[in-house]
N, C-alpha and C positions, 0 to 999 in steps of 0.2 A: 354306259349303263345309266339308267334313270332310277332315282330313288325319290319317293315322296318326302315332303317336308317332315312328316311324322317319323319316317324311317331314319332320316338324317338326325332328327332330334333324339330318337332312341339310341342310335349309335353314339352320339355325343354323351348321353347319360351313361352308357356302358363303359366308355373309355374313361370318363371322369371317375366312375365308381372304382374301376381298376386302379387308376392312378392314386386314389385316396388310400388304397390298401398297400401300396408300394412304399417300403421304408425309405427308399432312396429319393423320393419325390417330396419336394417342399413347395407349397403354393405361396406366391407373393401377390396374387390378385384374388379377388373374390371368386369362389367356385363358379358362380353363374357367368361371370365375365369370361372365364376360361372356357366354359362349355359353349358360350355363344361364339367365341373365336373358333372353336372346333367346327361349329356348324358352318361358319363362313368359309373356312378352309375346305371342308368337304364339298360344299356347294360349288366353289370355284374350281376345284379339281374335276368335278363331274362335268362342268361346263366345258373345260378344256378338253376332256376326254370326248365329249360329243363333237367338238370341232375337229378333233383328229379323226374321228370315225367318218365324218362327212368328207374330209379331204381324201382319206384312203379310199372310200367308195367311189369318189369321182375319178381318182387315179385308175382304179380297176376298170371302171366304165369307159375310160378313154383308150383302152387297148384296141388294137386294130380289129380283133375278132371278139365276139361276145363270149364272155366267160360266165356260165351260170352260177348264181349265188348258191352257196352250199356245196358246190363241187370241191373236190380235193384241191384242184388248181386254184380256185377262188380263195379257199382257206389259207393256202400257202402264200399266195400273193398278199392277202389281207394282213397276215402276221408280219410278212417282210416289210410291207409299206408302213404298217403301224409302228414297228420298231424303228424304222428310218425316221418317221415323223417325230417320235418321242425323242430320238437322239438329236434331231434338228432343233427341237424346242427345248433341248437340254433337260429332259425329264429322266428320272431313274427308270430303267426297264426292270420290271419284276420278273 
């Protein structure tokens, strides 16, 4: 999934606003530093996700027969290979 810098920024503001209202949360850094760390984390995760997507698509394309994108078989293989790649890279599967 691709998100613009503006959308990532907006998400970081939303998360920070939510955390500021939570009684269980205490900040030990300046709020802007925390928000910027969120932006970095979101950006890195999206880059990782794009890499996984590229690897999965290559794997599907390397099948002996052509599997049309959008077909049920393609969707099943995509999810299967995506989950395998997440596990291989030790990411949490949602």
